[in-house]
Backbone bond lengths (Angstrom), bond angles and torsions (degrees), N, CA, C in turn:
res aa  C-N    CA-C-N  psi(-1)  N-CA   C-N-CA  omega(-1)  CA-C   N-CA-C  phi
1 M - - - 1.466 - - 1.538 108.82 -
2 S 1.313 115.46 129.36 1.462 120.34 179.69 1.525 109.90 -103.90
3 I 1.300 115.24 146.41 1.463 121.59 179.98 1.520 108.58 -104.70
4 N 1.316 115.40 123.85 1.458 121.04 -179.51 1.531 108.67 -88.05
5 I 1.306 116.57 103.49 1.464 121.98 -178.56 1.522 108.65 -97.23
6 R 1.312 114.99 120.92 1.458 120.13 -179.68 1.522 109.30 -111.26
7 P 1.311 116.40 149.69 1.470 118.98 176.94 1.524 110.56 -67.37
8 A 1.292 116.25 144.24 1.461 121.20 -179.34 1.520 110.35 -67.38
9 P 1.328 117.10 138.46 1.467 119.47 177.62 1.520 111.00 -60.09
10 E 1.296 114.45 151.88 1.454 119.32 179.83 1.532 110.77 -81.65
11 N 1.299 113.72 160.16 1.468 122.00 176.35 1.535 113.27 60.49
12 L 1.340 116.23 36.35 1.462 119.38 174.58 1.524 109.70 -69.05
13 P 1.323 117.32 141.48 1.473 118.37 178.10 1.523 109.61 -66.14
14 S 1.270 116.23 138.75 1.463 121.34 -178.49 1.525 109.95 -93.30
15 F 1.331 115.20 146.80 1.456 121.57 177.85 1.518 109.28 -92.95
16 T 1.290 114.58 127.54 1.459 119.77 176.30 1.531 109.53 -91.73
17 N 1.287 115.79 172.64 1.461 120.39 177.91 1.527 111.40 -63.31
18 D 1.335 116.41 -35.20 1.464 120.04 177.59 1.525 111.44 -65.16
19 D 1.347 115.83 -36.14 1.465 119.39 178.13 1.528 111.12 -63.39
20 F 1.317 116.64 -42.29 1.458 120.24 178.88 1.530 111.23 -66.67
21 L 1.315 116.59 -36.63 1.461 119.62 176.66 1.528 111.28 -64.71
22 L 1.344 115.32 -38.75 1.460 119.48 177.97 1.529 110.86 -65.82
23 L 1.336 116.75 -42.55 1.466 120.27 177.35 1.526 111.13 -60.71
24 K 1.309 115.91 -39.04 1.459 120.39 179.22 1.526 111.13 -62.63
25 E 1.334 116.80 -42.40 1.458 120.01 179.52 1.525 111.31 -71.78
26 L 1.340 117.11 -33.55 1.463 119.86 176.93 1.526 110.85 -64.05
27 C 1.322 116.14 -37.66 1.471 119.91 176.55 1.525 110.63 -62.97
28 K 1.336 116.16 -38.22 1.461 119.80 177.58 1.526 111.12 -64.89
29 I 1.344 116.18 -35.96 1.463 120.00 179.41 1.525 111.04 -69.25
30 L 1.335 116.82 -41.20 1.463 121.09 -175.10 1.524 113.14 -80.20
31 K 1.319 117.25 -20.32 1.469 120.12 -177.98 1.532 112.48 -58.93
32 P 1.347 120.20 -44.23 1.473 119.30 177.21 1.526 113.25 -62.45
33 F 1.335 117.74 -32.87 1.462 120.01 176.20 1.526 110.42 -61.60
34 D 1.321 116.01 -42.46 1.462 120.63 177.94 1.526 110.80 -64.03
35 A 1.331 116.31 -41.49 1.469 120.16 -179.38 1.526 111.32 -64.94
36 V 1.339 117.08 -42.94 1.462 120.92 179.89 1.527 110.75 -66.37
37 T 1.340 116.74 -41.15 1.463 120.51 179.04 1.521 111.23 -60.67
38 K 1.320 116.61 -45.18 1.467 120.36 178.87 1.525 111.16 -65.90
39 K 1.330 116.32 -39.54 1.461 120.26 -178.66 1.519 111.36 -63.80
40 L 1.326 116.87 -44.42 1.461 120.64 -177.62 1.520 112.66 -77.65
41 S 1.326 117.92 -12.21 1.464 121.73 -179.59 1.519 112.68 -98.88
42 E 1.321 117.70 4.70 1.459 120.43 179.71 1.526 110.83 -68.82
43 E 1.332 115.17 160.47 1.456 120.79 -178.65 1.530 111.60 -60.56
44 Q 1.323 117.40 -36.08 1.454 121.42 -175.62 1.526 112.67 -103.84
45 S 1.320 117.04 21.37 1.461 119.77 177.10 1.523 109.66 -71.77
46 T 1.318 116.58 145.15 1.459 121.96 -179.32 1.521 110.09 -125.28
47 A 1.326 115.19 156.39 1.461 120.09 -179.96 1.524 111.75 -63.46
48 S 1.329 116.73 -23.76 1.464 120.12 -179.41 1.525 112.92 -66.13
49 S 1.324 117.71 -16.60 1.470 120.87 -178.21 1.529 113.13 -92.79
50 I 1.331 117.85 -2.84 1.467 120.59 -174.50 1.526 111.58 -66.70
51 L 1.327 117.20 -51.18 1.466 119.96 -176.82 1.520 111.71 -62.58
52 S 1.318 116.93 -39.83 1.461 120.18 178.44 1.524 111.03 -63.20
53 A 1.334 116.74 -41.39 1.465 120.34 179.36 1.525 111.14 -64.81
54 F 1.337 117.17 -43.10 1.461 120.64 179.01 1.529 110.98 -66.21
55 K 1.325 116.64 -38.35 1.469 120.14 178.97 1.529 110.44 -63.85
56 T 1.325 117.01 -42.93 1.465 120.89 178.10 1.520 111.02 -61.93
57 L 1.331 116.25 -43.33 1.460 120.89 179.60 1.524 110.93 -66.11
58 K 1.325 116.73 -42.24 1.467 121.14 -179.52 1.532 111.03 -63.10
59 D 1.319 116.65 -43.28 1.469 120.64 179.98 1.526 111.57 -65.45
60 F 1.333 116.20 -38.09 1.468 119.41 178.57 1.527 111.04 -63.20
61 L 1.330 116.87 -45.59 1.462 120.31 -179.45 1.527 111.15 -64.37
62 E 1.324 116.32 -35.83 1.469 119.64 178.22 1.526 110.84 -65.97
63 R 1.330 116.53 -42.58 1.468 119.68 178.47 1.521 111.19 -64.02
64 H 1.330 116.66 -41.20 1.467 119.92 -178.57 1.526 111.08 -66.69
65 S 1.321 117.01 -41.45 1.469 120.00 -178.08 1.524 112.15 -70.33
66 N 1.333 117.82 -22.29 1.468 121.32 -179.55 1.522 113.35 -99.23
67 N 1.317 116.80 0.46 1.464 120.61 -178.55 1.527 109.67 -86.05
68 D 1.313 116.94 115.54 1.463 121.51 -177.86 1.526 112.74 -68.23
69 K 1.316 117.64 -17.70 1.463 120.36 -179.50 1.529 112.28 -74.69
70 N 1.323 117.35 -19.04 1.461 120.89 -179.91 1.525 110.80 -82.61
71 L 1.326 115.82 157.74 1.460 120.72 178.73 1.522 110.37 -64.31
72 E 1.312 115.37 149.04 1.465 120.02 -177.47 1.523 111.33 -61.98
73 E 1.357 116.92 -38.64 1.461 120.21 -179.79 1.525 111.45 -63.77
74 S 1.331 116.57 -44.06 1.468 119.35 -179.23 1.523 110.98 -69.44
75 R 1.326 117.10 -33.23 1.460 120.23 176.57 1.520 110.55 -65.33
76 S 1.325 116.42 -38.28 1.462 120.47 178.19 1.529 111.08 -66.02
77 I 1.335 116.43 -41.58 1.466 120.54 178.35 1.526 110.33 -65.06
78 A 1.337 116.27 -43.58 1.466 120.14 178.99 1.527 111.44 -62.44
79 A 1.332 116.81 -36.03 1.463 120.51 179.00 1.524 111.15 -65.96
80 K 1.339 117.15 -40.95 1.465 120.91 177.71 1.527 110.83 -64.75
81 L 1.330 116.30 -43.53 1.463 120.04 178.10 1.525 111.06 -64.81
82 H 1.330 115.91 -38.36 1.466 120.15 178.38 1.520 110.95 -62.69
83 E 1.313 116.26 -39.74 1.466 120.24 178.55 1.525 111.10 -63.17
84 A 1.343 116.86 -43.51 1.464 120.83 -179.54 1.528 111.41 -67.35
85 V 1.338 116.61 -43.37 1.466 120.43 -179.91 1.527 110.71 -66.01
86 T 1.329 117.26 -36.74 1.465 121.09 179.74 1.522 111.06 -64.04
87 I 1.329 116.79 -41.42 1.469 120.50 178.30 1.526 110.26 -60.42
88 R 1.319 115.60 -45.77 1.465 120.06 179.00 1.528 110.99 -65.54
89 Y 1.304 116.81 -39.60 1.465 121.61 -179.28 1.527 111.16 -64.27
90 E 1.332 116.80 -41.40 1.461 120.29 179.62 1.524 111.09 -64.41
91 R 1.328 117.03 -35.63 1.466 119.58 177.11 1.526 110.96 -67.03
92 L 1.326 116.08 -41.44 1.466 119.76 179.52 1.522 111.70 -67.03
93 Q 1.328 116.86 -27.41 1.464 121.00 179.88 1.524 111.84 -60.92
94 N 1.332 116.62 -25.97 1.460 121.04 -177.63 1.524 112.95 -90.54
95 D 1.322 117.26 0.66 1.465 120.84 179.52 1.532 108.88 -82.01
96 K 1.325 116.86 112.09 1.465 120.83 -175.03 1.523 112.20 -65.73
97 I 1.332 116.93 -37.77 1.463 119.89 -178.41 1.524 110.68 -63.78
98 L 1.330 116.77 -43.06 1.463 120.02 178.10 1.527 110.99 -62.16
99 C 1.323 116.19 -41.72 1.469 119.94 -178.57 1.525 111.46 -68.63
100 I 1.333 116.63 -42.40 1.465 119.68 179.94 1.523 110.79 -66.33
101 S 1.322 116.52 -39.01 1.466 119.42 179.28 1.527 111.29 -64.49
102 M 1.338 117.01 -32.15 1.468 119.96 174.66 1.524 111.31 -67.21
103 L 1.333 116.32 -35.34 1.462 120.46 -177.60 1.523 111.84 -62.56
104 I 1.338 117.82 -35.03 1.464 120.80 -177.62 1.524 111.52 -99.63
105 D 1.316 117.12 6.46 1.466 122.07 174.35 1.525 107.26 -103.74
106 K 1.327 116.16 110.24 1.462 120.16 -171.85 1.523 112.45 -63.48
107 R 1.326 118.23 -17.71 1.465 120.37 177.64 1.524 111.45 -65.25
108 F 1.345 116.69 -29.75 1.467 120.41 -173.15 1.527 113.39 -125.52
109 A 1.314 118.31 -7.85 1.465 121.11 -174.65 1.525 111.59 -60.19
110 Y 1.326 115.26 129.76 1.464 123.81 176.25 1.528 112.70 59.76
111 D 1.309 117.15 28.01 1.465 121.69 176.23 1.526 108.30 -79.32
112 T 1.322 116.54 113.90 1.466 120.57 -177.08 1.526 112.56 -73.54
113 N 1.326 117.87 -9.40 1.460 119.79 173.58 1.525 111.64 -76.27
114 I 1.329 116.05 -18.56 1.464 120.90 -179.90 1.523 110.82 -102.36
115 K 1.332 116.74 -44.53 1.462 122.41 -179.52 1.525 109.25 -134.42
116 T 1.316 115.38 153.04 1.460 120.20 175.20 1.531 109.53 -78.93
117 P 1.342 118.51 160.81 1.472 120.39 177.80 1.526 113.21 -54.91
118 L 1.334 117.41 -39.25 1.466 119.88 178.43 1.524 111.40 -65.66
119 E 1.322 116.62 -37.55 1.464 119.86 178.25 1.528 111.15 -66.85
120 W 1.323 117.27 -36.47 1.470 119.98 177.31 1.524 110.85 -65.69
121 L 1.334 117.49 -35.49 1.463 120.07 176.37 1.525 110.90 -63.91
122 K 1.340 115.98 -39.08 1.470 119.70 177.16 1.533 110.41 -65.98
123 I 1.321 117.12 -38.14 1.468 120.69 178.53 1.528 110.29 -65.96
124 E 1.332 117.27 -34.68 1.465 120.44 175.68 1.527 110.54 -59.40
125 E 1.333 116.66 -44.66 1.462 120.17 178.79 1.526 110.77 -63.75
126 D 1.325 117.11 -39.96 1.466 120.34 177.35 1.529 110.74 -64.42
127 F 1.324 116.54 -35.99 1.461 120.54 179.23 1.529 110.98 -66.05
128 I 1.326 116.75 -42.89 1.467 120.60 177.89 1.521 110.38 -61.65
129 S 1.328 116.26 -43.69 1.465 120.33 177.82 1.525 111.15 -63.58
130 Y 1.330 116.31 -39.22 1.471 120.86 178.39 1.526 110.85 -62.18
131 C 1.324 117.49 -42.34 1.467 121.06 -179.92 1.526 111.28 -62.69
132 K 1.323 116.49 -35.91 1.465 119.96 -177.29 1.523 112.41 -79.23
133 T 1.329 116.74 -38.82 1.465 120.00 -173.08 1.526 113.45 -93.58
134 E 1.331 116.81 -47.28 1.463 120.19 -175.38 1.527 112.37 -85.11
135 L 1.335 116.77 -44.73 1.468 120.28 -179.51 1.522 112.58 -85.17
136 K 1.348 116.64 -9.78 1.466 122.25 178.03 1.533 111.94 58.27
137 L 1.326 115.98 38.25 1.457 119.74 177.88 1.524 109.02 -84.33
138 D 1.329 115.88 137.01 1.460 120.38 -177.93 1.516 113.35 -116.04
139 G 1.341 116.80 6.59 1.452 119.68 -179.60 1.508 113.24 113.51
140 S 1.325 118.25 -14.74 1.459 120.31 -178.90 1.514 112.35 -69.25
141 E 1.355 116.63 -17.89 1.456 119.78 178.81 1.516 112.38 -90.83
142 A 1.328 117.21 -8.85 1.460 119.55 -178.62 1.517 109.86 -68.36
143 I 1.308 116.24 158.60 1.456 120.32 -172.10 1.513 111.39 -115.32
144 T 1.313 115.09 155.06 1.455 121.88 167.03 1.505 107.19 -122.77
145 Q 1.309 116.53 137.62 1.462 120.62 -175.80 1.519 108.95 -76.81
146 T 1.332 118.21 114.68 1.451 122.51 -179.94 1.510 112.08 -99.08
147 Q 1.343 116.63 -13.18 1.445 120.63 175.38 1.514 108.14 -132.61
148 S 1.308 117.15 145.27 1.459 120.83 -176.38 1.505 112.26 -69.53
149 D 1.335 117.78 -27.61 1.461 120.97 -178.55 1.509 108.71 -123.96
150 A 1.337 117.08 99.47 1.468 120.75 -179.10 1.509 110.19 -133.37
151 T 1.311 116.90 35.73 1.459 120.51 -174.88 1.506 113.45 -84.93
152 D 1.339 117.48 -17.16 1.456 119.85 -175.55 1.520 112.12 -111.47
153 V 1.344 117.16 25.99 1.455 119.49 179.83 1.516 109.01 -78.41
154 P 1.326 119.24 122.05 1.463 120.44 -178.55 1.508 111.44 -70.26
155 M 1.310 115.78 149.52 1.453 120.97 178.48 1.518 109.74 -74.79
156 Q 1.329 117.67 131.91 1.454 121.91 -178.30 1.517 108.91 -109.51
157 F 1.303 116.41 127.65 1.451 121.93 177.78 1.513 108.77 -120.06
158 G 1.300 116.24 139.62 1.452 120.58 173.91 1.506 110.72 -91.88
159 D 1.306 116.40 -174.17 1.457 122.34 -178.56 1.508 109.17 -99.45
160 P 1.343 120.70 129.57 1.456 122.10 -179.40 1.511 112.75 -66.16
161 M 1.344 118.09 -16.71 1.455 121.57 178.50 1.529 110.80 -84.97
162 A 1.361 116.65 5.21 1.460 123.45 177.97 1.514 111.18 57.37
163 Q 1.354 116.85 -127.09 1.450 119.32 -173.26 1.515 113.48 -77.74
164 N 1.305 119.37 -2.45 1.451 121.70 -175.08 1.508 113.92 -85.12
165 S 1.340 119.24 5.62 1.450 120.85 -179.56 1.511 109.37 -139.34
166 D 1.325 116.27 162.26 1.452 120.46 -179.66 1.518 110.22 -96.38
167 S 1.350 115.45 176.10 1.460 120.57 -174.67 1.511 113.09 -68.97
168 S 1.337 118.30 -17.06 1.457 120.21 -178.64 1.515 112.35 -68.11
169 D 1.349 117.13 -18.88 1.464 120.53 -179.19 1.516 111.94 -78.21
170 E 1.343 118.53 -13.77 1.456 120.99 -174.46 1.521 112.15 -64.77
171 D 1.327 116.75 -27.96 1.459 119.52 -179.21 1.515 111.56 -64.47
172 Y 1.337 117.43 -24.96 1.459 120.66 -176.46 1.523 111.82 -101.13
173 D 1.324 117.63 -9.94 1.457 121.51 -178.38 1.521 108.73 -108.14
174 I 1.329 115.66 77.01 1.460 119.76 -172.97 1.516 113.01 -74.52
175 F 1.333 117.94 -18.73 1.449 120.46 179.23 1.520 110.97 -118.15
176 G 1.314 116.55 35.39 1.452 120.60 175.93 1.517 110.85 -77.39
177 K 1.315 115.99 -172.21 1.460 120.64 -179.99 1.513 109.85 -67.63
178 R 1.316 117.88 127.26 1.451 122.49 -175.87 1.517 111.03 -78.59
179 A 1.322 116.29 130.39 1.457 121.81 175.20 1.523 109.43 -88.11
180 P 1.332 118.97 148.97 1.468 120.80 -179.49 1.513 111.43 -66.65
181 T 1.322 115.88 146.60 1.460 121.02 178.62 1.519 109.18 -98.32
182 P 1.335 119.02 148.46 1.459 121.00 -175.92 1.517 114.27 -66.81
183 A 1.344 117.37 -22.64 1.463 119.38 -175.99 1.515 113.07 -83.68
184 L 1.349 117.74 -7.00 1.450 120.98 -175.31 1.520 109.75 -126.76
185 S 1.301 116.23 151.65 1.456 120.28 174.11 1.509 108.55 -125.44
186 Q 1.329 116.71 139.74 1.451 121.13 -178.81 1.527 108.07 -100.83
187 V 1.316 116.05 120.36 1.455 120.40 -177.63 1.514 108.98 -132.77
188 S 1.297 116.59 153.16 1.452 121.32 177.07 1.517 109.40 -79.53
189 T 1.317 116.20 131.67 1.465 119.96 -177.92 1.514 112.56 -82.33
190 G 1.306 116.68 -24.02 1.453 119.50 174.11 1.509 114.05 90.57
191 T 1.310 120.25 -42.05 1.452 122.25 -176.46 1.517 110.47 -123.47
192 D 1.327 113.78 156.70 1.459 119.65 179.99 1.524 110.80 -66.45
193 A 1.316 117.47 -37.62 1.464 121.10 -179.46 1.523 111.24 -64.65
194 E 1.329 116.52 -40.69 1.460 119.90 179.32 1.526 111.11 -68.10
195 F 1.329 115.50 -37.71 1.468 119.31 177.96 1.524 110.43 -63.44
196 T 1.330 116.81 -43.17 1.466 121.05 177.14 1.521 110.98 -61.32
197 A 1.326 116.35 -42.08 1.468 120.41 179.39 1.522 111.15 -64.23
198 N 1.333 117.07 -37.50 1.462 120.47 179.62 1.525 111.68 -67.91
199 I 1.344 116.75 -37.68 1.467 119.61 177.35 1.524 109.98 -65.21
200 K 1.328 116.56 -43.00 1.463 119.49 178.34 1.528 111.17 -64.01
201 S 1.333 115.98 -33.32 1.463 119.48 176.42 1.527 110.63 -65.96
202 E 1.329 116.22 -40.67 1.467 120.09 176.20 1.523 110.94 -61.03
203 L 1.328 116.20 -44.73 1.461 120.26 -179.16 1.525 111.13 -64.06
204 A 1.335 116.74 -37.50 1.466 119.84 179.02 1.525 111.12 -64.41
205 K 1.327 117.02 -39.42 1.466 120.35 177.38 1.526 110.83 -72.88
206 F 1.332 115.63 -32.65 1.466 120.63 179.38 1.525 110.52 -64.41
207 V 1.333 116.59 -37.05 1.464 121.11 179.58 1.525 110.99 -62.71
208 S 1.329 116.87 -33.60 1.464 120.75 -175.26 1.525 113.20 -71.45
209 L 1.333 117.91 -15.16 1.462 120.27 178.52 1.524 110.38 -67.87
210 E 1.312 115.56 147.74 1.463 120.30 179.42 1.526 110.39 -68.75
211 K 1.322 115.83 136.12 1.460 120.54 -179.49 1.525 110.49 -74.85
212 P 1.335 118.21 126.25 1.467 119.95 178.01 1.520 111.35 -78.28
213 D 1.313 116.20 164.65 1.459 121.37 178.27 1.528 108.97 -73.69
214 P 1.347 118.89 116.12 1.464 120.40 -177.65 1.522 113.89 -60.97
215 N 1.330 117.73 -24.03 1.464 120.58 -175.33 1.525 113.41 -86.09
216 T 1.322 117.48 -16.18 1.463 119.36 -175.65 1.522 113.98 -122.94
217 V 1.322 118.59 -23.81 1.459 120.65 -173.57 1.531 111.21 -73.44
218 N 1.321 115.80 143.81 1.462 122.34 168.51 1.522 106.26 -91.93
219 I 1.324 116.80 106.37 1.456 120.77 -171.30 1.517 111.88 -63.09
220 F 1.336 118.53 -29.33 1.460 120.86 -179.57 1.532 111.10 -71.47
221 K 1.319 116.75 -41.26 1.469 119.62 175.71 1.525 110.61 -66.78
222 W 1.329 115.97 -36.63 1.464 119.68 178.18 1.525 110.27 -62.76
223 C 1.325 117.15 -44.10 1.470 120.99 179.08 1.523 110.88 -62.66
224 R 1.307 116.02 -41.36 1.460 120.22 179.75 1.530 110.80 -60.49
225 K 1.311 116.72 -35.86 1.466 121.45 -175.99 1.521 112.76 -80.21
226 Y 1.339 117.73 -38.77 1.464 120.30 -168.16 1.526 115.31 -110.53
227 L 1.326 119.59 -24.45 1.465 119.75 -171.05 1.518 113.84 -81.84
228 G 1.333 118.57 -0.38 1.457 119.98 178.06 1.515 113.24 -62.34
229 Q 1.316 117.20 -25.09 1.467 121.29 -179.66 1.520 112.43 -87.88
230 F 1.342 117.54 1.90 1.466 122.17 -179.50 1.533 109.04 -128.22
231 P 1.344 119.10 80.00 1.473 120.99 -174.79 1.522 114.65 -57.54
232 V 1.330 117.66 -41.67 1.467 119.40 -178.56 1.525 110.61 -70.29
233 I 1.330 116.79 -46.05 1.466 120.24 179.60 1.520 110.72 -63.33
234 S 1.339 117.37 -40.29 1.465 119.74 -179.85 1.521 111.16 -66.43
235 K 1.338 116.70 -35.24 1.466 120.09 176.77 1.525 110.35 -63.91
236 A 1.319 116.48 -42.88 1.464 120.26 177.82 1.520 111.24 -68.11
237 A 1.337 117.02 -35.93 1.466 120.76 -179.38 1.517 111.57 -63.90
238 Q 1.335 116.81 -35.97 1.458 119.93 178.40 1.524 111.35 -60.30
239 A 1.327 116.27 -32.06 1.464 119.99 179.90 1.522 112.13 -87.94
240 L 1.329 116.96 -48.60 1.463 120.61 -170.48 1.523 113.19 -79.79
241 L 1.326 118.26 -37.09 1.462 119.88 -179.90 1.524 112.31 -80.90
242 S 1.331 115.93 0.33 1.464 119.74 172.46 1.525 111.59 -87.49
243 I 1.336 117.10 -6.34 1.465 121.11 -179.57 1.523 108.76 -83.59
244 P 1.335 118.91 118.49 1.471 120.08 -179.84 1.517 111.51 -72.97
245 A 1.317 115.97 158.42 1.464 120.57 -179.12 1.522 111.76 -70.71
246 T 1.316 117.37 -32.97 1.464 122.02 -179.95 1.521 109.06 -134.66
247 S 1.321 115.88 177.16 1.464 121.17 178.37 1.520 112.51 -87.91
248 V 1.331 117.44 5.01 1.467 120.40 -177.36 1.517 110.84 -60.56
249 C 1.343 116.79 -44.44 1.463 120.13 -179.69 1.527 111.25 -62.21
250 S 1.333 116.39 -41.03 1.462 119.88 178.77 1.523 111.18 -65.63
251 E 1.329 116.22 -40.05 1.461 119.65 178.61 1.525 111.21 -63.71
252 R 1.327 116.43 -39.49 1.461 119.64 176.79 1.523 110.74 -63.81
253 L 1.337 115.87 -41.91 1.459 119.81 -178.88 1.524 111.13 -64.38
254 F 1.339 117.10 -45.60 1.455 120.12 -179.60 1.525 111.62 -66.77
255 S 1.324 116.74 -32.84 1.465 119.76 176.58 1.525 110.50 -64.27
256 K 1.339 116.16 -42.75 1.462 119.60 178.27 1.528 110.98 -66.10
257 A 1.344 116.21 -39.80 1.465 119.43 178.78 1.527 111.05 -65.67
258 T 1.336 116.83 -37.17 1.467 120.33 177.70 1.516 111.16 -62.97
259 L 1.325 116.35 -44.22 1.462 120.05 178.15 1.522 111.25 -63.36
260 L 1.327 115.65 -33.50 1.466 119.61 -178.71 1.523 111.35 -69.45
261 Y 1.325 116.66 -48.08 1.464 120.06 -174.91 1.527 113.22 -84.26
262 S 1.317 117.39 -15.47 1.468 118.92 177.43 1.521 111.96 -73.29
263 N 1.324 116.53 -17.41 1.461 120.90 176.34 1.525 108.71 -76.77
264 A 1.334 117.14 123.88 1.464 121.58 -176.27 1.522 112.63 -62.11
265 L 1.320 117.27 -24.42 1.463 120.67 -178.92 1.526 112.54 -82.86
266 R 1.344 116.96 -8.96 1.462 119.80 -175.78 1.526 113.30 -120.81
267 N 1.314 117.74 -0.77 1.457 118.59 -171.78 1.529 113.66 -76.07
268 R 1.324 117.31 2.25 1.463 120.04 175.72 1.530 111.86 -107.55
269 L 1.287 116.62 15.13 1.455 120.47 179.05 1.522 110.74 -66.07
270 E 1.319 115.89 140.70 1.458 119.87 172.53 1.528 109.68 -71.52
271 S 1.309 115.29 158.53 1.469 119.42 -174.93 1.526 111.85 -61.81
272 D 1.346 117.13 -40.07 1.467 119.58 -179.84 1.521 111.36 -64.04
273 T 1.335 116.60 -40.78 1.463 120.24 179.27 1.523 111.00 -65.81
274 A 1.333 116.00 -43.48 1.465 119.76 178.64 1.526 110.99 -62.83
275 E 1.335 116.22 -39.19 1.470 119.66 178.60 1.523 110.87 -62.88
276 N 1.334 116.66 -42.87 1.468 120.16 179.42 1.520 111.48 -63.93
277 I 1.331 116.89 -38.09 1.467 120.52 178.54 1.524 110.40 -63.93
278 L 1.344 116.52 -42.45 1.464 120.18 179.50 1.528 111.04 -66.42
279 I 1.335 116.83 -36.74 1.471 120.11 177.89 1.519 110.29 -65.21
280 I 1.346 116.08 -43.16 1.468 119.99 178.77 1.522 110.22 -63.46
281 K 1.337 116.14 -42.04 1.465 120.43 179.42 1.526 110.79 -61.17
282 A 1.322 116.56 -43.79 1.467 120.08 178.99 1.523 111.23 -66.90
283 S 1.332 117.00 -36.30 1.463 120.35 -179.95 1.519 111.33 -67.07
284 L 1.328 116.88 -34.48 1.462 119.76 -179.62 1.520 111.85 -65.29
285 T 1.341 116.43 -29.98 1.466 118.90 177.68 1.524 111.21 -71.34
286 Q 1.347 116.48 -28.01 1.462 120.53 179.36 1.526 111.96 -85.88
287 F 1.335 115.78 -32.90 1.466 120.51 -177.74 1.523 109.24 -128.59
288 P 1.332 118.43 80.45 1.468 120.95 -177.96 1.522 111.12 -62.47
289 L 1.337 115.08 136.93 1.458 120.22 -179.70 1.520 111.56 -80.80
290 Q 1.323 116.86 -28.61 1.457 120.44 -177.39 1.526 110.28 -78.58
291 V 1.318 115.54 134.73 1.458 120.89 179.05 1.521 109.28 -75.07
292 T 1.316 116.99 128.69 1.460 121.36 -179.04 1.522 110.35 -80.50
293 E 1.332 115.57 164.14 1.457 120.35 178.78 1.527 111.32 -62.88
294 E 1.324 116.11 -34.32 1.464 119.96 179.55 1.524 110.82 -65.40
295 Q 1.358 116.02 -41.07 1.455 119.54 178.04 1.522 111.13 -65.40
296 E 1.350 116.28 -39.54 1.458 119.95 178.93 1.523 111.17 -63.07
297 S 1.332 116.60 -42.22 1.462 119.91 179.70 1.522 111.22 -65.18
298 D 1.351 116.73 -36.98 1.462 119.95 177.33 1.524 111.17 -64.53
299 E 1.356 115.86 -40.20 1.461 119.38 178.66 1.524 110.94 -65.66
300 E 1.339 116.77 -40.21 1.459 120.08 178.38 1.528 111.26 -63.84
301 D 1.328 116.71 -40.82 1.465 120.14 177.80 1.527 111.20 -63.06
302 S 1.342 116.15 -39.12 1.457 119.72 178.87 1.522 111.12 -64.68
303 M 1.342 116.27 -41.04 1.462 120.44 178.69 1.521 110.93 -64.07
304 L 1.329 116.87 -40.96 1.461 120.27 178.73 1.528 111.12 -63.30
305 E 1.332 116.25 -40.16 1.462 119.62 178.35 1.525 111.14 -62.87
306 L 1.342 116.58 -39.76 1.460 120.26 178.50 1.523 111.20 -64.90
307 L 1.351 116.39 -41.76 1.460 120.33 179.66 1.525 110.97 -63.83
308 I 1.333 115.90 -39.70 1.464 119.64 179.48 1.523 110.60 -65.18
309 L 1.349 115.61 -41.13 1.461 119.32 179.55 1.522 111.54 -65.16
310 E 1.339 116.24 -37.31 1.456 119.92 178.26 1.529 111.72 -68.95
C-alpha cells in the first residue's frame, strides 16, 4: 500500500492558543451529549429515564453558560444549546406516558429535582386513570395486607411460554406472568373509590422503599425483587418499563430479524421459533460462551496462588 503525500495548501489559517482553548471547552460541552446518547441507547434503557437525562443535560448547560471562568464564546454556545434542550425538555414534560413510567421507576419516582410535589400528585392521578383505562384493571389486582411485615417479598414471575418451559427459564424472563406471593392476597374491591384508595396505598408503600443508585442498579432485577408486593404497580411496570428510551433497540432487533429471514433456508420459520432464535442471539451478547483472555489469565493467577499455598 502506497501513501499519497501531498504538499500542504498555502495560506492555511493558523490556530492560536485561544482557538485551542475554545476547542477544549467545546469538547467539555459536547461530552455530556455523548454520555446521554450512549446511556439512552443501551440495551436496558427505559423511557422512564428520558426526562432525568434531559434534566441533567439542561442543568449542565445552564451551569456552563453562567460560569464566568469559561470563555465567552463557549458560554454563548452553551446558552444556545441550553435554549434548544429546554424547549425539547418542556415538550417531554407534557408526555403522560413518560411521567407515569417515572412514577413506577424507583430510580426517579417522586424526585423533586425532576418534578415538584404538586406535579407528582397530578402524575398519581394520571397513573390511576391509566390503570383503569389502558390496563383495564377493575380492582381485582388491588391488595390487602395480610401480614404486618411484607416489605421483603421477592417479585415472582412466571414463564410466558406457560407449561412449555421449566423453572430455569424464569431467571431470564423478568417481565413474565407474575405468580401470586404467599404474603399477599388478591381480592376484588368492589367499588371504584376503594380501588383508587388501594392504588394510593400501594404508592405510599412504594415511596417508603429505599431509592437505588440510578447509575448502577439493574432496574429489571430490582423490579423482580421488590415489586411482588405491589400487584397494580408491577402490572403497570410490565407495560411501561418495556418501552425503550430510543428506537436503537428496535432497529437492532429488526436488523437481526432481517438477517434471519433473508436466508433462504430459514424463511419458513414459524414466528415462535424465530422469536426464540432472536432471544438466544440477544442472550449470547449478554452472556458470551467463549472464555476471554482476561478470564483465562485470572484462572491462571488463581491456580498459581493455590500452588504457592500448597
